[in-house]
C-alpha positions in Angstrom: 102.2 144.0 46.2 100.7 147.4 46.3 101.4 149.3 43.0 99.5 152.5 44.0 97.2 154.1 46.4 94.7 157.1 46.2 92.4 158.9 48.5 89.8 161.7 47.9 87.3 163.5 50.0 84.9 165.9 48.6 82.3 168.1 49.9 78.9 166.7 49.1 77.4 170.3 48.7 79.4 170.8 45.6 77.2 168.1 44.0 73.7 169.2 45.2 72.7 170.6 41.7 74.2 167.7 39.7 70.6 166.1 39.6 69.6 169.0 37.3 72.4 168.4 34.8 71.4 166.7 31.4 72.4 163.4 30.7 75.1 164.3 28.2 77.0 166.3 30.8 76.9 163.6 33.4 77.7 160.9 30.7 81.1 162.7 30.6 82.0 161.6 34.0 79.6 158.7 34.9 78.4 155.4 33.4 74.7 155.4 32.6 74.0 152.8 35.3 75.7 154.9 37.8 73.6 158.0 36.7 70.6 156.1 37.2 71.6 154.7 40.5 72.4 158.2 41.7 69.1 159.6 40.5 67.1 156.8 42.1 66.7 158.3 45.6 66.6 162.1 45.3 67.5 162.6 49.0 70.8 160.7 48.4 71.7 162.0 44.8 74.4 164.5 45.8 76.0 162.0 48.3 76.1 159.2 45.5 77.4 161.5 42.6 80.2 163.1 45.3 81.4 159.6 46.4 81.5 158.3 42.8 83.6 161.4 41.9 85.9 160.9 44.6 86.5 157.5 43.6 87.5 158.6 40.2 89.9 161.2 41.8 91.3 158.5 44.1 91.7 156.1 41.0 93.6 158.9 39.1 95.9 159.4 42.0 96.5 155.6 42.5 97.4 155.2 38.8 99.5 158.4 38.9 101.6 156.7 41.7 101.6 153.3 39.9 102.7 154.9 36.6 104.0 158.5 37.2 105.7 158.8 33.7 102.5 157.8 31.9 99.4 160.2 32.6 95.9 159.8 31.4 93.8 163.0 31.1 91.4 162.9 34.1 88.2 163.2 32.1 89.3 160.6 29.8 90.0 158.4 32.8 86.5 159.1 34.2 84.7 157.4 31.2 86.8 154.3 31.6 85.8 153.4 34.9 82.4 152.6 36.6 81.3 151.4 40.0 79.1 148.6 40.7 78.0 146.7 43.8 78.5 143.1 44.7 75.7 141.1 45.9 76.6 142.0 49.4 76.4 145.8 48.5 80.1 146.3 48.6 81.3 148.6 45.8 84.0 147.5 43.2 85.5 149.4 40.3 85.3 148.0 36.6 88.4 149.4 34.8 88.6 149.4 31.1 92.3 148.7 31.1 92.4 148.1 27.4 91.3 151.7 26.8 93.9 153.0 29.5 96.7 151.1 27.7 95.7 152.8 24.6 97.1 156.0 26.1 100.3 154.3 27.4 101.6 150.8 28.0 100.3 150.4 31.4 100.1 146.7 32.8 96.5 146.1 34.4 96.3 146.1 38.0 93.7 144.5 40.5 91.8 147.5 41.8 90.5 147.5 45.4 87.8 150.2 46.5 86.3 151.6 49.6 83.6 154.3 49.7 82.1 156.1 52.7 80.0 159.2 52.8 77.9 161.2 55.2 75.6 164.1 54.2 78.6 166.5 54.2 81.6 164.5 53.0 82.1 161.8 50.6 85.6 159.8 50.6 87.0 157.2 48.4 90.1 154.9 48.8 91.6 152.9 46.0 94.5 150.5 46.0 96.2 149.0 42.8 97.8 145.9 43.4 99.6 143.4 41.4 101.0 140.0 41.8 103.5 139.4 44.8 107.1 139.2 44.1 108.5 135.6 44.6 
């Protein structure tokens, strides 16, 4: 059963200078592993930061649909999720539901993620799903 959906697209140009930001600023939004990955290939840094930021926006929207009466501040939420890759290179979200539920009593949900980007646009789609009703 789908509990919430979110989608976000961002202009990659907005992230062109993010490689020059210091670690402290970047850690307000991304995990250390994500920052390392984004900075690994300079030609792709802006795309990688952009799509990870879009994923956070999409997750925020999905969570807001799932629990509209319970909001978690966006920047706080950013630090509670991280994107990693499966062995087949498909992305997945790791969500710190324990910390999210410290804001409000929200039942954890399975999180599905799809990312895509070009040199101009980065898009993320998030689905929160729960057990099927009997």
